[in-house]
C-alpha positions as CSV (number, residue, x, y, z in Angstrom):
1,M,17.9,27.2,-5.5
2,K,19.8,24.7,-7.6
3,I,21.2,21.3,-6.9
4,R,25.0,21.2,-7.0
5,K,25.8,17.8,-5.6
6,I,24.0,14.5,-4.7
7,E,25.8,12.0,-2.4
8,F,24.8,8.5,-1.7
9,F,25.8,6.5,1.4
10,K,25.3,2.7,1.9
11,A,24.8,2.1,5.7
12,R,24.6,-1.5,7.0
13,I,23.1,-1.5,10.5
14,K,22.9,-4.6,12.6
15,L,19.6,-5.3,14.2
16,K,19.3,-6.1,18.0
17,K,17.6,-9.4,17.1
18,T,16.7,-11.3,13.9
19,F,13.6,-9.8,12.4
20,I,11.4,-12.5,10.7
21,T,8.3,-12.2,8.5
22,S,6.7,-14.6,6.1
23,L,8.9,-13.0,3.4
24,G,12.2,-13.9,5.1
25,R,14.7,-13.2,7.9
26,R,16.9,-10.1,8.5
27,D,19.8,-9.6,10.8
28,Y,20.9,-6.3,9.3
29,T,19.1,-3.5,7.6
30,T,20.8,-1.6,4.7
31,S,19.8,2.0,4.3
32,I,20.8,4.3,1.5
33,F,21.2,7.8,2.8
34,V,21.0,10.6,0.3
35,K,22.5,14.1,0.9
36,I,21.6,16.8,-1.6
37,T,23.7,20.0,-1.5
38,T,22.6,23.2,-3.3
39,V,24.8,25.8,-5.0
40,K,24.5,28.0,-1.9
41,G,25.5,25.1,0.5
42,L,22.1,24.2,1.9
43,T,21.8,20.4,2.5
44,G,18.8,18.1,2.5
45,W,18.6,14.5,3.7
46,G,16.6,11.4,2.5
47,E,16.7,7.7,3.1
48,C,15.4,4.4,1.8
49,S,15.9,0.8,2.9
50,P,15.5,-1.4,-0.2
51,F,13.6,-4.6,0.5
52,P,13.8,-6.8,-2.6
53,P,10.7,-9.0,-2.0
54,I,8.4,-6.0,-2.0
55,V,10.1,-3.2,-4.0
56,G,12.4,-5.2,-6.2
57,E,15.5,-3.1,-5.3
58,T,18.8,-3.9,-3.6
59,P,21.5,-1.5,-2.2
60,E,23.5,-2.1,-5.4
61,T,20.6,-1.2,-7.7
62,C,20.0,1.9,-5.6
63,F,23.5,3.1,-6.3
64,I,23.2,2.3,-10.0
65,V,19.8,3.9,-10.5
66,G,20.6,6.7,-8.1
67,K,23.6,7.7,-10.2
68,M,21.4,7.8,-13.3
69,L,18.8,9.9,-11.6
70,A,21.3,12.3,-9.9
71,E,23.0,13.0,-13.2
72,Q,19.6,14.3,-14.6
73,L,18.9,16.3,-11.5
74,I,22.1,18.3,-11.1
75,G,21.2,22.0,-11.8
76,E,17.5,21.5,-11.1
77,D,15.5,23.3,-8.4
78,P,14.9,20.8,-5.6
79,S,11.9,22.8,-4.4
80,D,10.1,22.1,-7.7
81,I,9.0,18.7,-6.4
82,N,6.6,18.0,-9.3
83,R,9.4,18.5,-11.8
84,V,11.8,16.4,-9.8
85,V,9.3,13.5,-9.6
86,T,8.5,13.9,-13.3
87,I,12.2,13.7,-14.3
88,M,12.8,10.6,-12.3
89,D,9.6,8.8,-13.5
90,K,10.3,9.7,-17.1
91,M,13.8,8.3,-16.8
92,I,13.0,4.9,-15.3
93,Y,10.0,2.8,-14.2
94,A,9.6,1.7,-10.6
95,H,12.7,1.9,-8.3
96,T,10.5,3.5,-5.8
97,G,12.9,3.3,-2.9
98,I,15.8,5.3,-4.3
99,K,13.4,7.8,-5.9
100,S,11.8,8.3,-2.4
101,A,15.2,8.9,-0.8
102,I,16.0,11.6,-3.4
103,E,12.5,13.1,-3.2
104,I,12.6,13.3,0.6
105,A,15.9,15.2,0.5
106,C,14.3,17.6,-2.0
107,Q,11.3,18.1,0.3
108,D,13.7,18.7,3.2
109,L,15.4,21.5,1.1
110,S,12.1,22.9,-0.1
111,A,10.8,23.3,3.5
112,Q,14.1,24.8,4.6
113,K,13.9,27.3,1.8
114,A,10.5,28.3,3.1
115,S,11.8,28.4,6.7
116,L,9.1,26.0,7.8
117,P,9.0,22.6,9.4
118,L,8.2,20.1,6.7
119,Y,4.7,19.2,8.0
120,S,3.8,22.9,7.9
121,H,5.3,23.4,4.4
122,L,3.1,20.4,3.3
123,G,0.0,22.1,4.7
124,G,-0.3,20.0,7.9
125,Q,-0.6,20.9,11.5
126,K,0.2,19.2,14.8
127,D,-3.3,18.2,15.7
128,K,-2.8,14.6,16.8
129,T,-0.8,12.4,19.1
130,I,1.6,10.0,17.4
131,R,2.2,6.8,19.4
132,T,3.9,3.9,17.8
133,D,3.0,0.2,18.0
134,F,5.6,-2.5,18.4
135,T,6.0,-5.4,16.0
136,I,6.3,-8.9,17.2
137,S,8.6,-10.8,14.9
138,L,7.5,-14.2,13.5
139,D,8.8,-17.1,15.6
140,E,7.7,-20.1,17.6
141,V,4.5,-19.5,19.6
142,D,6.2,-19.4,23.1
143,A,8.9,-17.0,21.8
144,M,6.3,-14.6,20.3
145,V,4.2,-14.8,23.5
146,Q,7.2,-13.8,25.6
147,D,8.2,-11.0,23.3
148,A,4.6,-9.7,23.5
149,K,4.6,-9.8,27.3
150,D,8.0,-8.0,27.4
151,R,6.8,-5.2,25.1
152,V,3.7,-4.7,27.2
153,E,5.8,-4.4,30.3
154,Q,7.8,-1.7,28.4
155,G,4.7,0.3,28.1
156,F,3.5,-0.4,24.5
157,K,-0.3,-0.2,24.2
158,T,-0.4,-1.7,20.6
159,L,1.3,-4.8,19.2
160,K,1.5,-5.8,15.5
161,I,1.8,-9.5,15.2
162,K,3.7,-11.0,12.2
163,V,2.0,-14.1,10.9
164,G,1.7,-15.9,7.5
165,D,4.1,-18.9,7.5
166,N,1.5,-21.5,8.6
167,W,-2.2,-20.6,9.0
168,K,-2.9,-23.2,11.7
169,T,0.0,-22.1,13.8
170,D,-1.0,-18.5,13.3
171,I,-4.3,-19.1,15.0
172,K,-2.4,-20.5,18.0
173,R,0.0,-17.6,18.0
174,L,-2.8,-15.0,18.1
175,Q,-4.9,-16.9,20.7
176,S,-1.8,-17.3,22.9
177,I,-0.7,-13.7,22.7
178,R,-4.2,-12.4,23.4
179,E,-4.4,-14.6,26.5
180,A,-1.0,-13.5,27.6
181,V,-1.4,-9.7,27.2
182,G,-5.0,-9.4,28.3
183,P,-8.0,-7.7,26.7
184,H,-6.8,-4.0,26.8
185,I,-3.8,-4.2,24.5
186,D,-4.6,-3.4,20.8
187,L,-3.6,-6.2,18.5
188,R,-3.0,-5.9,14.7
189,I,-1.8,-8.7,12.4
190,D,0.3,-8.7,9.3
191,A,0.5,-11.8,7.1
192,N,2.8,-10.2,4.5
193,Q,0.9,-12.1,1.7
194,G,1.5,-15.4,3.4
195,W,-1.9,-17.0,3.2
196,K,-4.0,-18.3,0.4
197,K,-7.5,-16.9,0.1
198,N,-9.4,-19.7,1.9
199,E,-6.7,-19.9,4.6
200,A,-7.1,-16.1,5.2
201,I,-10.8,-16.5,5.6
202,K,-10.4,-19.4,8.0
203,V,-7.9,-17.6,10.2
204,L,-9.8,-14.3,10.3
205,N,-13.0,-16.0,11.3
206,E,-11.3,-18.2,13.9
207,V,-9.7,-15.2,15.7
208,A,-12.7,-12.9,15.3
209,G,-13.3,-13.0,19.0
210,L,-9.8,-11.7,19.9
211,N,-10.6,-8.1,19.1
212,I,-8.1,-7.7,16.2
213,Q,-7.9,-4.1,14.8
214,Y,-7.1,-5.2,11.2
215,C,-5.1,-7.6,9.1
216,E,-2.5,-6.3,6.6
217,E,-2.1,-7.9,3.2
218,P,-3.4,-11.4,3.9
219,I,-2.8,-12.8,0.4
220,N,-0.4,-12.4,-2.5
221,K,-0.4,-8.8,-3.8
222,R,-0.8,-10.0,-7.4
223,K,-4.1,-11.5,-6.5
224,Y,-5.5,-8.3,-5.0
225,F,-8.7,-9.0,-6.9
226,Q,-9.4,-11.9,-4.5
227,L,-9.4,-9.5,-1.6
228,K,-13.1,-8.7,-2.1
229,K,-14.0,-12.3,-1.3
230,V,-11.8,-12.1,1.8
231,I,-13.4,-8.8,2.9
232,N,-16.9,-10.2,2.3
233,N,-16.2,-13.2,4.5
234,S,-14.0,-11.6,7.2
235,P,-15.2,-10.1,10.5
236,I,-11.8,-8.3,10.6
237,K,-10.9,-5.2,8.6
238,I,-8.4,-5.7,5.7
239,M,-5.5,-3.3,5.1
240,A,-3.7,-3.0,1.8
241,D,0.1,-2.9,2.1
242,E,2.2,-4.6,-0.6
243,S,-0.7,-4.2,-3.1
244,L,-0.7,-0.4,-2.5
245,M,2.4,1.1,-4.0
246,D,1.2,4.6,-5.1
247,H,-1.9,6.6,-5.8
248,I,-2.7,4.7,-9.0
249,D,-2.9,1.5,-6.9
250,A,-5.0,3.4,-4.4
251,Q,-7.5,4.3,-7.1
252,K,-7.6,0.7,-8.2
253,L,-8.2,-0.6,-4.7
254,V,-10.9,1.9,-4.0
255,K,-12.7,1.3,-7.3
256,G,-12.8,-2.5,-6.7
257,R,-13.5,-2.2,-3.0
258,Y,-10.6,-4.5,-2.4
259,C,-9.6,-3.1,1.1
260,D,-10.9,-1.3,4.1
261,Y,-7.7,0.6,5.1
262,F,-4.5,1.8,3.4
263,N,-0.9,1.3,4.6
264,I,1.5,4.0,3.1
265,K,5.3,3.5,3.0
266,L,7.4,6.2,1.4
267,G,9.7,3.5,0.0
268,K,6.7,2.1,-1.9
269,S,5.1,5.4,-3.0
270,S,8.4,7.0,-4.3
271,G,8.2,9.6,-1.6
272,L,6.0,12.2,0.0
273,H,4.6,13.7,-3.2
274,K,2.7,10.5,-4.2
275,A,2.0,9.6,-0.6
276,G,0.1,12.8,-0.4
277,K,-1.9,11.8,-3.5
278,I,-2.8,8.5,-1.7
279,L,-4.0,10.5,1.3
280,E,-6.1,12.7,-1.0
281,I,-7.9,9.5,-2.1
282,A,-8.2,8.3,1.5
283,E,-9.8,11.6,2.5
284,K,-12.2,11.5,-0.4
285,H,-13.4,8.0,0.3
286,G,-13.1,8.0,4.1
287,I,-10.3,5.3,4.3
288,L,-8.3,5.2,7.5
289,T,-4.6,4.9,6.9
290,Q,-1.5,3.7,8.5
291,I,2.1,4.9,7.8
292,G,5.0,2.4,8.2
293,G,8.3,1.5,6.7
294,F,11.0,-1.0,5.8
295,V,13.2,-1.0,9.0
296,E,14.7,2.4,8.2
297,S,16.4,4.8,10.7
298,R,14.9,7.7,12.5
299,L,15.5,9.8,9.3
300,L,12.8,8.2,7.3
301,F,10.5,7.9,10.3
302,T,10.9,11.7,10.9
303,A,9.6,12.2,7.4
304,N,6.7,9.8,8.3
305,C,5.8,11.9,11.3
306,H,5.7,15.1,9.2
307,L,3.5,13.2,6.6
308,A,1.2,12.0,9.4
309,Y,0.4,15.6,10.4
310,T,-1.0,16.4,6.9
311,S,-4.1,14.3,7.0
312,A,-6.8,13.4,9.5
313,Q,-7.1,10.0,7.8
314,V,-3.7,8.9,9.3
315,K,-4.8,7.0,12.4
316,F,-2.3,4.2,12.8
317,F,1.4,4.5,13.4
318,D,3.9,1.7,12.7
319,F,7.0,3.7,13.7
320,D,9.0,1.2,15.7
321,S,11.7,0.2,13.2
322,P,14.4,2.5,14.6
323,L,14.1,0.7,17.9
324,F,15.3,-2.5,16.2
325,H,18.7,-1.0,15.4
326,E,21.8,-1.5,17.5
327,F,23.2,1.9,16.4
328,D,21.5,5.2,15.7
329,P,23.5,7.6,13.4
330,I,20.8,10.3,13.2
331,I,21.3,13.6,15.0
332,G,18.0,15.5,15.7
333,G,14.7,14.5,14.2
334,M,12.0,12.5,15.9
335,E,12.3,11.4,19.5
336,Y,10.5,8.6,21.4
337,Q,9.0,9.6,24.7
338,P,8.6,7.3,27.7
339,D,5.0,6.4,26.8
340,W,6.1,5.7,23.2
341,T,4.5,8.8,21.8
342,I,6.8,10.6,19.3
343,T,7.8,14.3,19.0
344,I,9.5,16.1,16.2
345,P,11.4,19.4,16.2
346,E,10.1,22.7,15.0
347,E,13.2,23.4,12.9
348,P,12.9,24.1,9.2
349,G,12.7,21.0,7.0
350,L,13.2,17.6,8.7
351,G,15.3,19.1,11.5
352,L,18.1,16.5,11.4
353,K,21.4,15.4,10.0
354,I,23.6,12.3,10.0
355,D,26.7,11.8,12.1
356,N,29.6,12.7,9.8
357,D,32.1,10.3,11.4
358,Y,29.6,7.4,10.7
359,L,29.2,8.4,7.1
360,K,32.9,8.2,6.6
361,E,32.7,4.5,7.3
362,C,30.0,3.9,4.7
363,E,30.5,3.1,1.0
364,S,29.7,6.3,-0.8
365,M,29.2,7.8,-4.2
366,V,29.1,11.5,-5.3
367,V,27.5,13.0,-8.4
368,E,28.1,16.6,-9.2
């Protein structure tokens, strides 16, 4: 199997409502869809949604770097994942989003070649129920409370609350939401690096009685070494997100005991290959893990589902991003059930494609 052509599509998808975190506001998400075609006409799909504050990429840089990478990969065997990853990393540092989109498409092709669903090709099995949470966007207290109540009425059992713009207001947000949704809804919080160390300690102790599952990335990722003090003074578990890009970061975080849990995103790890290496570390050290994303479509989250089936350490599922989109161009792939559990097809690879008429409307680039 050899790569004949790599196509890139820039898809700008409007969100149903403005999505706000401590890192900024988004009314649209821009995905880069990657389609790899082999000499024999087999096609594989990948996706990334570059988010500059975290991965340092934009849709424009993804096209530039994607072209560079694609030119080196034409003629290569997409099922030789280790070689594909090595070629990309040797050519350019970082740019983890566009690398992940290309690598996912190669993984899709590799599993199709083996006539297996991707999770099975990766050595996994369907031994767990995947049920997504729903993320409550940062806003005024009353608006967040109403959003939380609405989502509970829709049947969501777990809410992730965005915080981090003002630690005092964050305490009020969390207290008000817990009071509104009652004691039986699981709550998680995500500060997106918004607090200073002492602020994080104050908030986490103040809301300790609210039965919070964990807090994602409370402080600036460059100051990860301060997380140990946060952990030592927090009654709530700490999850590494922005400070955990790949397996090298995972080793660093474990060695320093800087976090309790991991959060894997394929756009950070450069794809499934390095995400698997993170899970190996999680398994070795008994670290529970979440898988999430950057407001991508069902394509990326289908890949997330396949990855989730490869490790018992994956316990938390932040798979709600496709629900934010006004339009869904994906055909096949993961499906939300009425109770917000998720199912995936048993077809070879990812088991999906993208609506061709929609792709015709997207800015595109071909390398062959």
